[in-house]
N, C-alpha and C positions, 0 to 999 in steps of 0.2 A: 707192848709194855711190858717191864720186868717188875714180877712181887717178890721182893725177898723173905716175905712171910710165909713164902710157899718152898722156902729152899729147905735141906737138910744140913743142920752144921754138927761138924764133927770137933767138939773142943777139946779131945785129947788124941794126940797122935805121935803115935813112937816105934819106934823098931830098931832091928840091927841086923847088918850084913855081915858076915864072917866068911873072911879068906879061904878060899883053897888054893891046891897045887901052888902055883907060883906066887899069889897074895897068902899064903898062908901063914897065920899070925896077925893078920890085918883085921880090921874091925871098923866099920862104919856106924857109927850112932845116927838116926835121924829123928827129929824132934819137930813137934810146931814151933813156929817163928811166926811173931805177930798174930794176924786176925785167923779165927778160928775155918778150917778147911771147910768146904761148901759145894753141894752137889743141886743140882735143879735147873728149870728152864730159864736163860740167863745168866746161870752163876758163873761161866768161863769169863764175862765182862767183854767177850768178843762179838757175840750178838746174842737174841732170845731163846736160841734153841737150847737142846740139853746138854748142858757142861758142867765142870768143874773148877775149881782154883784154889790151891793150898801154897802159901808159902811155909817151905822146910828147913830148917837148922840141919845141916850136914857137918861130922867131925868125924875125920879119918884119922885111926893111929896102928900102925902099922911097929910100933916099938924104937923106931929109926928114927931120927931128929929131920932125917932128909925128906922125908915121905911122909910125916904127920901134916895134916891140912885142914881148914873146915871153910865152910861157907854157906852162902842160903841161896835156895834154889826157888822161883818162882812158877809154880805151875798153872799154866789158863789152857783148858782144853774144850773143847766141843766133842763131846761124846756120840752126837746123833742128830742128823742134818735131814 
């Protein structure tokens, strides 16, 4: 049985990736999208093992109209089994 009261929740999640070499000038902003990221036994939603899940918002800006884009990504990972 999964007990969500034992999960560790991350209500703030943000960061940036800065391009180098061929991607110089590009920046990817990462932030929380949807529910808080969670870690714990059963937190992946895959099984009851120790895992994590997070829903992130990604936005890429390279200063060029043809390369700027964004979207959401959902991670569900089993970290140990």
